[in-house]
N, C-alpha and C positions, 0 to 999 in steps of 0.2 A: 365335549367342553362346558364347562359352568358359562352362566350367562354373566358377562362381564359388569362391572361395576363402575362403571368409569365414565358416566353421565354426569357426575356434579356440576362441572361447568355450564354444560347448558341450561340451567336456571340463569347464568347471569348471561348467556346470549341472546335470550328467545329475539330479544329486538331485531335480531339479524333475520328473526322469522320474515316480516316484511321489508327487510331491503336487499340489494345485491344484486338487481336487475340492473342491467345494461342499459341505460340513455338513449334510446332509440331515436333519431329523427325519420317520420314516414316520408315513404316516397309520396303519398297520395293523403289527401285528408281523409278524416270519416274513421268513426269504429269499425271494427268488424265485425261481423252480422250473426247472428246465431239463428238457427233452425228449431223450430218444434218439432219432436219427431213422437210415434209411440210407443206406448212401453213393449210391445212385441220385438222391439230390437235386441232385448236382454234375454228373452225366452229362448226357448228351442228356434234352431235356425234349419230350411232346407234351402239352399243355394248352391246355382250352377254356373259357371263363369267360364265364356270360352278360352278355347285354344288361341295361342299361346298366355300364359297366366301371366297377369299383373298384378305385382300385390299394391299397385293405388287403386287400378277398379277394384279389387277384393276389398280394401279398407272402405274403399266411398261406398261398395253395397253391405256393408257389416252395419256402417254409421252414414245414414244417409241427410248429413247435412249440412254445413255453409264450406264450402273447401277453400284453402285459399292456400296461396304459393307466397309464403313471406320473404323470401329472396327477391323476389320484384318488389314487395312492396317496401322494403328497405334497402334498398339498392345493392342487395347482394350480399348483404352482412349476416343478413340469418337466413340461409339457404331453406331449414325446413317448412315438412309443408301440415297444414293442420285440418280439422274437421271440428267445425264451433256448432253443436248440437242442445239439447236442453228435452228432459223429458218430465211434464210436470207429473205426469200420472207413476213416475218407477216411484220406488219404497228404495231410499237411501242404502246402503250397507256399511257398516263403520269397519275399515281394514284398517290395523295397529301399525305405525310407521316402524319401519326397522330401527329407527334412531330413537326411539322409546318414549316419543312423545307422543301427544294425543293423538287418536284417531281420524282416518281420512274419511271420508263419508261418500260414497259414488254410486249414484250419478250426483255429484252438488246439485244442489236442489236450484242454486245461482246460474246453472250451465255446467258443460264440460268441453275442454278442447282436446281433442286425440290427433296424437300426432304417429307415422310411424316410425318404426326403430330399426328392425331388421329383417330379414328375408332367408330361408334359410331350407335346402334341399337337401333329401336323403332316397334311397329306392327301398321298399319293404321289404320283410322277410318273404311275401308275394310277387316279388317283384315290380311293384307297381309304384311310379315317382309320386313323391310327396314333397309337398311346398308349407313350410311353417313358417308363419308373418308373426311379426310381433309388434306391439303397440305400446303408446303413451297416454294416461288421459290426466289431468292436470285441471285446474277450477280456471273456468272458461276467464277470458279478460278480455276488454274492447281493444286493448294493446296487441293480444296477444304476445306479452311478455309472460314468463315462468317465476314466480316469485317464492318466498320461503325457503330459507338457509338451512333448515333441520326440517323439511316436510318432505319425500319423496313425491315420487308419479307414482300411481295406481299403474301396475303391470300387467297385459293385457295378453292373449295366445289365442291360434286358429290353425286350424290344419288342414289343408285342402287335399285331397289322392284326385289323381289321373284316372278317369272312364272313357270309355270311348266316345261319347259328348261333350268333353269338357275335363274341366274341373270341380268336385263333388267339397263341398266343406263336409268335413269327418269332425272336428271337433270345433265348438267356439266356446272358450271361457275368459267374456266379458272384461272379468278384472280378478287376479293371481291375489296381489299383497302391493304393499308400497313400500317405494326400494327408494335410493340415492338420495338425490339432495335438489334443492333450487326446482322441487316437481316434476323431475325429468331420473325417470328409471334407468339405469345402466342397462346398455347391451346385453341380452341373456347370451352366451358362448357354447356352443355343445359340445355336450360330452359324452362318446359311446358307453354306454353302462350295460347293453346285452346286446344279445345277437340280433340286428337292425333294429336294435332300441334305442333310445339319445334322450337325453335330459339335459337340461340346460345351468348351465351354471352364473349368476349373479353376484359379484365385485363388489359389493356396497361399503361403500366409507363415506368418515367426515370425521369433523373434531373442526377445534378453533381456530381463527383466524390464527395462521401461524405454526398452528401444528400441535401436540404432536396430532398425527392421523390415524385414525385405529379403520381396520377393517375386516368384515365379517363375510362369508361364504355363504352362500344357498344355494338349493338346488332345487329346480322345477323339473317335474317329469308328468307324463301323461301315467293317472292312475283311474279309471272304472272308467274311460269315457272322458276323462275331466282332464285340464293340467291345475295342477297345486303344486302347493313346497312342501317338497318331503325331507327334506335336511337341511338343517343351522348348525355351521360353524363358527366359532366366535372367536374376536381374537387373531385372526390367519394374517395378521400382518400391522406392524406400529411401524411409523418413520416419520424425519422430519422432526426429531429430535436435538439434542443437544448430545457433545460428546460422549459427560456419563451419563447417560441412560439405557433403557434396554430399547432393541431394535430389532425386529426380525423380520422375516418373510418367509410366503412357505410356497407349496410346488404340490401338487395334486396326480393323483393316478388312481386309474382302474387296476383292480387286482385279478390277477390271472385264476383262472380257475375253472369248474363245473359247472357252473350258472349259466343259465341262457339268456337269465336277463336280472336287472336288479344285482350287478356286482358288487361285491365288497370296494368299498372308493378309501386310499390311504391320501390325509393332507397331512404333509409333514411340513414344520415350521424350524429354520436355521435361523440365528441371531446372536448375538453377543446380549450378557447381562452382567449386572451391577446389583450386589446386593444391597445396597444405598438407597435405591431405584424402588423404595418400594411398593408408589402407588402403579406404577410400570413394569412390573415383576410378573410374570407369567404366573399362573395360579400355581402350574405343575412344578415351580421351583421355589415357593416359599419356604417351604420344610425342607429344603435339600439346600439351602445356600444361606450364610451368615454372616454379619459380620461387615467387611470392607472388601469381599470379595466380590472378582468380575472373570467374564471368560467368554467359554462360546457356549451354547448349547441346540441341542437337535431335540424337540418332541416329535413323536408321529402318533397320530389319531387315526383309529380305523374304525370307520364306520359300516354297519352291516343294516341290510333290508329287513325289516321285521314284517312278517305277513299279517300276524292279527293286529298293528295298528298302522298299517299301511304306510311306512315311512321311514328314514332312516335312524338309528341308534347309535351312539359309538359304544365301541368293545371295549371297556375299563379293564386295568388300569391304561395310559397313556405309557409308550414307551420314549423314558426321557436319557439321555447321556448327554455329560455336563465334560466340558474340559477348563480348569481353571487358568487361567494364567498368574 
């Protein structure tokens, strides 16, 4: 898919980047503390955890900062947990946000708040149990809030494999990319893309207050002993629009075939179009509809993995069908 040109309204709404957080009344006084850690935490790590596996224990060993349970602090209204840490000797790297705004530096020089997101379990090709945890980094804030309407959270992931003596860290990717809004990354959703091989779909969506809201899909997977983004599909959903505006949603599936890894992926978009909605018209329809036409459409995008580039590329052209009303 072509990179969308739909963010003209962002410049009018930048003031939301420092707003939108809910004003919570702490149940206890004082700012959340922060702990300095060594720059070795972001390097190659060796870590062995006892059985049974605990995602909370794993995250606290990976990021040995100051641990908080915000559910207790805010009277149960904010159940998430976080770890506050700072690394003065770490050199921040820039991660462009999926909202196409400025990059986010990680780790932030002012400190980092790390939160658990998901835990996923699967059996690998050797029959060994694996645990994959995902976590979100945002800039440290003494209240534990997350700001930034158009700024995402930094997504990180780690995989542990069960051995005789416990759970051994196999892959540790502290930061992959910046997705979502309010400094919070959407939860990765597992997708079986090969024999005992999983990728993780990220549904990233944003938009101005009241809409329209638009969605992109990203795929993160293990490549060369690290997790990284290997697919970007733009404009996979448009919703919360007026009755005379284009809207659509999509489904995705892994296509059958002889490939044992990185199988082809189809993303199928279905919706209604109005030729008069020039700004919201999918790019694949711009040359196919005209005047005041409206109707339903289906667009099938097929993505194929490139061994040379180590990422998915769309097989063009996309398949388009139109039903006029």
